[in-house]
C-alpha positions as CSV (number, residue, x, y, z in Angstrom):
1,M,-103.5,16.6,139.1
2,A,-102.6,17.9,142.6
3,D,-103.0,21.5,143.5
4,K,-99.6,23.1,143.7
5,Y,-100.8,26.0,146.0
6,V,-99.0,26.0,149.3
7,S,-99.5,28.6,152.1
8,R,-96.7,28.8,154.5
9,E,-94.7,31.2,156.5
10,E,-90.9,31.1,156.7
11,I,-89.0,33.3,159.1
12,I,-85.4,33.9,158.2
13,T,-83.1,35.3,160.9
14,E,-79.7,34.8,159.4
15,S,-78.0,35.3,155.9
16,K,-78.6,32.4,153.5
17,H,-79.4,31.4,150.0
18,W,-83.1,30.6,149.5
19,T,-84.4,28.5,146.6
20,V,-87.8,29.6,145.3
21,P,-90.3,26.7,145.6
22,E,-92.8,25.8,142.9
23,A,-96.1,27.5,143.5
24,K,-99.5,27.8,141.7
25,D,-98.9,31.3,140.4
26,Q,-95.4,32.1,141.6
27,S,-96.5,35.1,143.6
28,F,-95.0,35.5,147.0
29,E,-95.8,38.0,149.7
30,V,-92.6,39.2,151.4
31,T,-92.4,41.2,154.6
32,I,-89.1,42.7,155.7
33,Y,-88.5,44.1,159.2
34,G,-85.6,46.4,160.2
35,G,-84.6,47.0,163.7
36,G,-84.8,50.4,165.4
37,G,-81.8,52.6,166.2
38,S,-80.0,52.5,169.5
39,G,-80.8,54.9,172.3
40,S,-78.2,57.1,173.9
41,I,-77.1,58.1,177.4
42,E,-74.6,60.7,178.5
43,T,-73.5,62.6,181.5
44,F,-73.1,66.4,181.4
45,N,-72.2,68.5,184.5
46,G,-73.1,65.5,186.7
47,N,-76.6,65.1,185.1
48,I,-77.6,62.0,183.3
49,S,-79.6,62.4,180.1
50,G,-80.4,60.3,177.1
51,A,-82.7,59.8,174.2
52,G,-84.6,56.9,172.7
53,G,-83.5,55.3,169.4
54,G,-85.3,55.7,166.1
55,S,-88.2,53.4,165.2
56,G,-87.8,50.2,163.1
57,Y,-89.0,49.7,159.6
58,V,-91.5,47.3,158.0
59,T,-92.5,46.9,154.4
60,T,-94.5,44.3,152.5
61,A,-94.5,43.5,148.8
62,T,-95.8,40.8,146.5
63,L,-93.1,39.5,144.2
64,T,-93.4,37.2,141.2
65,L,-90.4,34.8,141.3
66,E,-89.4,31.8,139.2
67,A,-89.4,28.3,140.7
68,G,-85.8,27.2,141.4
69,E,-84.4,30.7,141.4
70,D,-81.6,31.2,144.0
71,I,-82.2,34.3,146.1
72,E,-79.4,35.6,148.4
73,I,-80.7,36.9,151.7
74,I,-78.4,39.1,153.7
75,I,-79.1,39.9,157.4
76,A,-76.8,42.6,158.5
77,D,-75.4,43.2,162.0
78,G,-77.3,45.7,164.2
79,G,-75.8,49.1,165.3
80,E,-73.7,49.6,168.3
81,G,-75.6,50.3,171.5
82,A,-75.1,53.2,173.9
83,S,-72.6,52.8,176.7
């Protein structure tokens, strides 16, 4: 009997439905990255000033999923940049 363990990386950059593949133990390590906030720039009394945006976010979790399960992945639009 063939070993069903597969190690692979899948990078998802747009919203989609993802079907859980069959795996040896159905455990999947998932890492999610969120973008940082936009910086700002403004002029006050002829002086230009600004500030950097907030940092991004990263989290990792191990999930147990059922083979064939349909997972909806939503990638949201980023925030509006400074002008």
